[in-house]
C-alpha positions in Angstrom: 14.3 -14.5 -16.8 16.6 -17.5 -16.1 16.7 -18.6 -12.5 20.0 -19.8 -10.8 20.6 -23.5 -11.1 19.5 -25.5 -8.3 22.2 -26.4 -5.8 20.5 -29.0 -3.8 18.0 -32.2 -4.3 15.4 -30.3 -2.8 15.7 -27.2 -5.0 16.1 -29.7 -7.9 12.7 -31.1 -6.9 11.2 -27.5 -6.8 12.4 -26.7 -10.3 10.0 -29.6 -11.5 7.3 -28.0 -9.5 8.0 -24.7 -10.9 7.9 -26.3 -14.6 4.3 -28.0 -13.5 2.7 -25.2 -12.4 3.8 -22.4 -14.6 4.6 -24.3 -17.8 8.0 -22.5 -17.8 11.4 -24.1 -18.9 13.8 -21.3 -18.7 15.5 -22.6 -15.7 19.0 -22.6 -15.8 20.4 -26.5 -16.6 17.1 -27.7 -18.2 16.7 -29.5 -21.6 14.2 -27.3 -23.5 13.4 -30.2 -25.8 12.8 -32.6 -23.3 11.0 -30.1 -20.7 8.8 -28.4 -22.9 6.9 -31.8 -23.8 6.7 -32.8 -20.1 5.4 -29.4 -19.1 2.9 -29.5 -21.8 1.5 -32.9 -20.5 2.0 -32.2 -16.9 0.6 -28.5 -16.4 -2.9 -28.2 -15.5 -4.4 -26.3 -18.3 -6.5 -23.1 -17.9 -10.2 -23.5 -18.3 -11.4 -23.9 -21.9 -14.4 -21.7 -21.1 -12.5 -19.0 -19.5 -14.4 -16.4 -21.3 -17.8 -17.7 -20.3 -17.1 -17.4 -16.6 -19.4 -15.1 -14.9 -17.7 -13.5 -11.8 -18.0 -9.9 -10.5 -14.7 -7.9 -9.9 -15.3 -8.2 -6.3 -15.8 -12.1 -6.3 -12.3 -12.2 -8.5 -10.7 -9.8 -6.0 -11.7 -12.0 -2.9 -10.4 -14.9 -4.6 -7.3 -13.4 -5.5 -6.7 -12.2 -1.9 -7.7 -15.7 -0.2 -5.1 -17.3 -2.4 -2.4 -14.6 -2.3 -2.2 -13.3 1.3 -1.0 -16.6 3.2 2.0 -16.4 0.8 2.8 -12.8 1.4 2.1 -12.7 4.9 4.4 -15.8 5.2 7.2 -14.0 3.5 6.8 -11.0 5.8 7.0 -13.1 8.7 10.3 -14.6 7.4 11.6 -11.0 6.7 10.3 -9.9 10.3 12.4 -12.6 12.3 15.6 -11.4 10.5 14.9 -7.7 11.3 14.3 -8.7 14.9 17.6 -10.3 15.0 19.1 -7.3 13.8 19.7 -8.2 10.2 20.1 -11.8 8.3 23.9 -12.0 9.0 22.8 -11.9 12.8 20.0 -14.8 12.9 20.6 -18.8 13.1 20.1 -20.7 10.0 18.7 -23.3 12.4 15.9 -20.8 13.8 15.4 -19.5 10.3 14.7 -23.0 8.7 11.0 -23.5 10.0 10.1 -20.0 8.8 11.8 -20.3 5.4 9.9 -23.8 5.1 6.6 -22.2 6.0 6.9 -19.5 3.5 7.8 -21.9 0.9 4.9 -24.2 1.5 2.7 -21.1 1.4 4.0 -19.8 -2.0 3.5 -23.5 -3.5 0.0 -23.4 -2.4 -0.7 -20.1 -3.6 0.7 -20.9 -7.1 -1.5 -24.2 -7.1 -4.7 -22.2 -6.0 -4.4 -19.7 -8.5 -3.7 -22.1 -11.3 -7.0 -24.1 -10.3 -9.0 -20.8 -10.4 -11.3 -19.8 -13.4 -11.3 -16.1 -14.3 -12.8 -14.1 -16.9 -10.8 -14.0 -20.1 -9.6 -10.1 -19.4 -8.2 -11.0 -16.1 -6.9 -14.8 -16.8 -3.6 -13.5 -18.3 -2.8 -11.7 -15.2 -3.6 -14.6 -12.8 -1.1 -16.7 -14.9 1.5 -13.8 -14.6 1.0 -13.8 -10.7 1.3 -17.7 -10.7 4.8 -17.5 -12.6 6.0 -14.7 -10.5 5.4 -16.7 -7.3 6.6 -19.9 -8.5 10.0 -18.2 -9.1 10.3 -17.4 -5.3 10.4 -21.1 -4.4 14.1 -21.7 -5.4 15.7 -18.6 -3.3 13.3 -19.8 -0.1 14.9 -23.3 -0.6 18.3 -21.7 -0.7 17.5 -19.8 2.6 16.0 -23.0 4.3 19.0 -24.9 3.4 21.7 -22.1 4.0 24.6 -22.4 6.4 25.4 -19.0 7.2 23.6 -15.6 7.7 25.4 -14.2 4.6 23.9 -17.0 2.3 20.6 -16.3 3.7 20.7 -12.8 3.1 22.1 -13.0 -0.4 19.0 -15.6 -1.4 16.7 -13.2 0.2 18.1 -10.3 -1.8 17.7 -12.5 -4.9 14.1 -13.1 -3.9 13.1 -9.6 -3.5 14.7 -8.5 -6.8 12.3 -11.1 -8.7 9.8 -9.3 -10.9 6.1 -8.6 -9.6 5.2 -6.4 -12.3 2.4 -8.9 -13.4 1.0 -9.1 -9.9 1.0 -5.2 -9.6 -0.8 -4.9 -13.0 -3.4 -7.3 -11.9 -3.8 -5.4 -8.6 -4.4 -2.3 -10.3 -7.0 -3.7 -12.4 -8.5 -5.1 -9.1 -8.3 -1.7 -7.3 -5.8 -3.0 -4.9 -2.4 -1.3 -3.9 1.0 -2.5 -4.9 2.2 -5.8 -3.4 3.4 -5.5 0.2 2.3 -1.8 0.5 -0.1 -0.7 3.3 -3.2 -1.1 1.1 -2.5 -4.3 -0.6 -5.5 -5.7 0.8 -4.0 -8.4 2.9 -4.1 -8.4 7.1 -0.8 -6.9 8.3 1.9 -9.1 9.3 2.5 -10.0 13.0 4.2 -7.0 14.7 7.9 -7.2 15.6 8.7 -8.6 18.7 8.6 -6.2 21.6 11.9 -5.6 23.0 12.9 -6.5 26.5 15.5 -5.1 28.8 18.2 -7.3 27.3 17.2 -7.2 23.6 15.8 -3.4 23.4 18.8 -2.3 21.4 21.0 0.5 22.2 20.0 3.6 24.5 19.6 6.5 22.1 19.1 9.0 25.0 22.6 10.8 24.2 22.5 11.0 20.8 22.3 14.4 19.3 20.5 14.5 16.0 22.0 17.3 13.8 19.9 17.0 10.8 16.2 15.8 10.8 13.9 15.1 7.8 10.9 13.2 6.9 9.2 11.4 3.9 6.5 13.3 1.9 3.7 11.4 3.8 5.3 12.4 7.2 5.1 8.8 8.4 8.7 8.1 8.1 11.1 10.4 10.3 14.8 10.3 10.2 18.0 11.8 11.4 21.7 11.8 11.4 23.7 11.9 14.8 27.7 12.4 14.7 28.3 10.1 17.7 25.7 7.4 18.7 25.6 5.1 21.6 28.3 3.0 19.8 30.5 5.9 19.6 30.2 6.3 16.1 27.9 8.2 13.7 24.4 6.9 13.0 21.6 7.2 10.8 18.0 6.4 11.9 14.5 6.3 10.6 11.2 5.9 12.2 8.1 4.4 11.0 5.7 6.6 13.0 2.8 4.6 12.2 4.0 1.3 13.4 6.7 2.5 15.8 9.5 0.7 14.1 13.2 2.3 14.7 15.6 1.4 12.0 19.3 2.6 13.2 22.4 2.2 10.9 25.4 2.8 13.1 28.8 3.6 11.0 30.4 0.3 10.2 27.7 -2.1 11.4 24.6 -3.8 10.2 21.1 -2.1 10.5 19.3 -2.6 13.8 15.5 -2.8 14.3 13.5 -2.3 17.3 10.2 -1.1 18.5 10.8 2.5 19.4 10.5 4.0 23.0 8.7 7.1 23.8 12.0 8.9 24.1 13.2 7.8 20.8 10.1 8.9 19.1 10.4 12.3 20.5 14.1 12.4 19.2 13.0 12.0 15.9 9.9 14.4 15.5 10.5 14.9 11.7 12.0 17.9 9.8 12.2 19.0 6.2 10.5 16.9 3.5 12.8 14.9 1.6 11.0 14.6 -1.9 10.8 11.3 -4.1 14.2 10.7 -5.6 16.2 13.1 -3.7 19.2 12.2 -1.5 20.9 13.6 1.6 24.2 12.9 3.0 26.2 13.2 6.1 28.8 11.4 8.2 29.3 9.2 5.2 25.6 8.1 4.8 23.4 8.5 1.9 19.7 8.5 2.2 17.2 8.4 -0.7 13.3 8.7 -0.8 12.5 6.1 -3.3 9.3 4.3 -4.5 10.0 1.7 -2.1 10.5 3.7 1.0 13.6 5.4 2.6 16.6 4.0 1.7 19.8 4.8 4.0 23.2 3.3 3.1 26.6 3.5 4.7 28.8 4.6 1.9 31.9 2.8 3.2 30.4 -0.7 3.8 27.5 -0.7 1.4 25.1 -1.9 4.1 21.8 -0.5 5.0 18.1 -0.4 5.4 15.0 0.2 3.7 11.7 1.5 6.0 8.2 2.2 4.7 4.9 2.1 6.3 4.8 -1.4 7.9 7.8 -2.8 6.5 11.6 -2.5 7.4 14.5 -4.8 6.0 18.2 -4.8 5.9 20.3 -4.2 2.7 
């Protein structure tokens, strides 16, 4: 996979880190003849006696989680800051910079920690794949850190979320862990979304009449359509009942995320089951039950949200 060419001096420096940590030279703008030699001489080598490493599967799992969880938690905190602000375009780049910097530092530390671990031969290739996949996160994180607008941050976050994590998920399956960022991924849950105050609790939905109600197959995501919301336009909304997170998408607006009140919970009691890969549409919204969660999109603007147990983010 070719990574977008770095746009800043900081990002250019990070390209070198990617090459050193992963031995990968497929970064756009690099000289394969020059870089390959540098990578071969600079990159830390795997243990020559990897096949002789005597670790139990539980010990490998413990090492894996100790290395990867700080980075995954930092990434979810970064996303939570945007969620709490109502979407990436609503958050100040200045406010986001320290969170992006923290996430980038955590990811770099994770790649180095993984590189220095010695695992049994049948798991070593999976460790290398996870290291490469995490190294690819560095450039979009640097772009978020140095962005000047919310739109730029949102685009970089989209690129980050689309980077492959198949190698990690294959390794997770061997270790008996859930998928990355799932509720059973083995990492502690990220800090909860900030509790709303009187001034930031979001729109009052007490007058919204939900004409269509449905839920995910597991029942923890409960959704509804209303023809007229508190902003005077149609709205689609979903509640993560396990974590009390409410995602709302008013027509023509960006997605909003708040902690649900007891009244809001009672208004979204669940309904018919929307099976995986099925779509429901009304008032110009399309909601689909996908592998990554319930996805709702405004057909006119193309914006929306994804929500699943413990995670909600704008798209």
